[in-house]
N, C-alpha and C positions, 0 to 999 in steps of 0.2 A: 571241718575241712574247708579251706579257702581256695577259690578258683581265680586264676589270672587269664584274661582273654588276650591273646597275642595276635596282632594283625600285620605287624611290621614283618616284611619278608625276610630280612636278615636275622632278626631275633627268633622268628618261628623256625627258620632253617636250622638253628642250633639245637632245637628241642626235638627234631625229627632225624631219622636215618638219612645219610648224605643225599642220595638220589632223590628221595621224596622231597626234602627240604628245598633243594635247589631247583627241581623240575616242576613241582605241582603247585607251590605257593605263588599265587598271583598270575599264573599262566592259565590260559584256556587251551584245552585240547580234548582227546578222547582217551581216558585212562581207566584202568580197572584195579580194584582192590581185591586180591584173593583173600577171602576170610577163612577163619579156622573151620568153618562149616564145609568148606569146599565150593561155596558159591563165589561168584565174582560180582562185586558191586561196581556198576559202571558210573563214573563220575567225569565231570568236565574241569573242575578245579577244586582247590582247598581255599576257603575264604578266611579262616581263622583257626587258631590252635588254642584250646583250653588246657592249662596245666594246673593241676591241683597241688596243694601242699604236701600230699603224700605220694606224689610221682605219677598219678594217672594223667594220661594225655588223651583228650578228645579232639576230633577233627570236625569242623563245620565244612561240609562238602556240598557242591552243586551237583545234583544227580543228572545222569544222562538217560536216554531211552533204554529200556530193557531189551534184551535179546542178543543173539550172537552178532558180534561186530563183523562187518563186511570184510571179507578176506582173512578171517581168523584161521589159524593153523588147525588141522584136524584134531590135534591133541586138546585144543581148548574148546571145540565145538560141543563136547559132552558135558561141559560145565553148565550150571544154571546161572544165567546173567540177570541180576537184579538191576532195577532202574527206577524211573519215576513211577510210583505205585498208582497214582491217579492224576489226571490233568491238573496242573497248577501246583502240585506238591513237588517242588524241585530242590528242596534243601533237606539235608539230613545231618545228624551228628553220629560220628563213628568212634568207637573206642579203639585206639591205636594197638592195644594189646590183642585184639581180634584180627589184625591184618597180618597175614603171613608174607605176602609179596605184593608188589605194585608193578603193573605193566602198562605200557603205552600202546594203544591201538591206532592212534593216528598222531602223527608229529604235531606238536603245538607250534603255533606261529605267532609272531607279533603282527597284529592287525593294523594295516595302514589303509587309509581311504584310498580308492582306486586311482584318483587323479591328483593326489596331493603333490607329487613331484612335477607334474605337468601343468598345474594351475598357475595362471599368470598372477603377478603381484598386483597390488592396487594401482601402482604408478603405471604399469603396463596397460591395465584396463582403461585408466583415464586417458592415456595417450592414444590408444586404439579408438576409443569413442570420440575423441577430439578429431582424429584423422577421418573417421567415417562421417562426422558431421560436416567437416569441410568438403568432402567428396559430394554429399548430398547438396549442400548449398551451391557448390560449383555446377552441378548438373541441373539444378532447378532454374528455369528461366525467370527473369525478373518480373514478367507479367503475371506468372502463376504465384509468385511470392506476394505481390500486391493484392492478389484475390484471397489470400489466406485470412481467416478470421483474426482480428487483432484485439480480441477482448481479454486477453491474458497478459499479465505483466509479471515481472520477476527478474531474478538475477541468477548467476551461476555460482554455486558454493565452491570455495576452494578447499582443497584437501585439508582435513582437520577442522574445518569450520562447520557450524550447524547450518542446514540448508535454509536458504531465504524463504520467506513466506510467499505464497502465491496469492496475488491480488486480483479481484474481479474488477475490471475497469467498467465494463458495460454489462447490464443484466442480460442473461440468456433469454432468447425468444421463447415464448410459451409454445408448447407442443400440444396439438389436439389428439386425443386418443383416436385410434382407428375404430370406425364403427363397423360392426358386422352386418352384413346384408341379411335381411329377413328372408326366411325361406317361405315360399308360398305353399301352403298345404292345401292340397286338393281333398275335398270332402267326398267320400263315397256315398252314393245314394242308394 
């Protein structure tokens, strides 16, 4: 018997019943596989489908935590909910022939980073930093600019260029370590 491992969502969907193929392959959510034993295997996704030459189909699944899902209907509460058997054991392979039904406990969502839509572009960041630098230099009196240390040299990189090297023009002055004061111990007689 030869096995074919399928990870392509479209190809795997053709091997599975319609809802399972479209809904669980490559998506993350809270799902349950009702098994022929009456137990419910809690999973978060199907990662791959294994198809044998004689028609057996196995599912590589990511396991969810065991226990009754929050808000489950009373009819489902009497079921035995299987999940991660020990910490770190989050993967399993299930024979599709032992799956009677598939249920969704929590709607699956496409995950976006929280601020992706609101994040400024690189050009906006450069423009804002330039504006802020101008404000700081306008607000800094000339006398305090002259008193700033001038031992660093360099240039500003343009967008798309590697950053210029920072050159040390004058060596930094040495710093003496802070000495701790000695405690006077009084001897008891």
